[in-house]
C-alpha positions in Angstrom: 9.8 24.7 -3.2 7.2 21.9 -2.2 5.8 19.0 -4.2 3.2 19.1 -6.3 0.0 18.5 -5.1 -2.9 16.1 -7.4 -6.2 15.3 -6.2 -7.5 11.9 -7.9 -11.0 10.9 -7.7 -11.5 7.2 -7.6 -7.9 6.8 -6.1 -8.9 3.9 -4.2 -8.8 1.2 -7.0 -8.6 0.6 -11.0 -7.2 3.2 -12.7 -7.6 6.2 -10.2 -5.3 3.8 -7.7 -2.4 3.3 -10.8 -3.0 6.6 -11.3 -2.0 7.9 -7.9 0.7 5.6 -7.2 2.2 6.6 -10.3 2.2 10.5 -9.3 2.9 9.4 -5.9 6.3 7.7 -8.1 6.8 10.8 -9.7 7.0 12.8 -6.4 3.5 14.8 -5.9 1.7 14.4 -2.9 -1.9 13.3 -2.8 -5.2 13.9 -2.0 -7.4 10.9 -2.4 -11.0 10.3 -2.7 -13.2 7.4 -3.1 -16.1 5.9 -1.6 -14.8 3.3 0.3 -12.1 4.3 3.1 -10.8 1.0 3.9 -9.2 0.7 0.2 -8.2 4.4 0.3 -6.4 3.3 3.0 -4.5 0.3 1.6 -3.8 2.9 -1.2 -2.4 5.3 1.6 -0.6 2.8 3.4 1.5 1.4 -0.2 2.5 5.3 -1.4 3.9 5.7 2.5 5.6 2.4 2.3 7.7 4.1 -1.1 8.1 7.2 0.5 4.8 9.4 -0.5 2.6 11.3 1.1 -1.4 11.0 0.6 -4.7 12.2 1.9 -7.7 10.2 2.0 -11.5 11.8 1.8 -14.0 9.2 2.0 -16.2 10.6 0.1 -19.7 9.9 -2.4 -21.4 12.4 -4.8 -24.5 11.1 -4.7 -24.3 12.3 -0.9 -23.2 15.6 -1.8 -25.5 16.0 -5.1 -28.3 15.1 -3.1 -28.5 18.6 -1.2 -28.5 20.2 -4.8 -31.5 17.8 -6.5 
């Protein structure tokens, strides 16, 4: 059975980063979303350094919503 997967928005800093790190320590695979790619990369490297896995998705919700407004 594979590890559970969690999607964390705002995973590059603050509460989102703390949640991502906690989930990674608990064995989750992660998908991290946030605006700043360099900050997401930093969190991904920290997770990997402790044996976890994370994919990053730089994304700004405004860019997605502009197509619907």
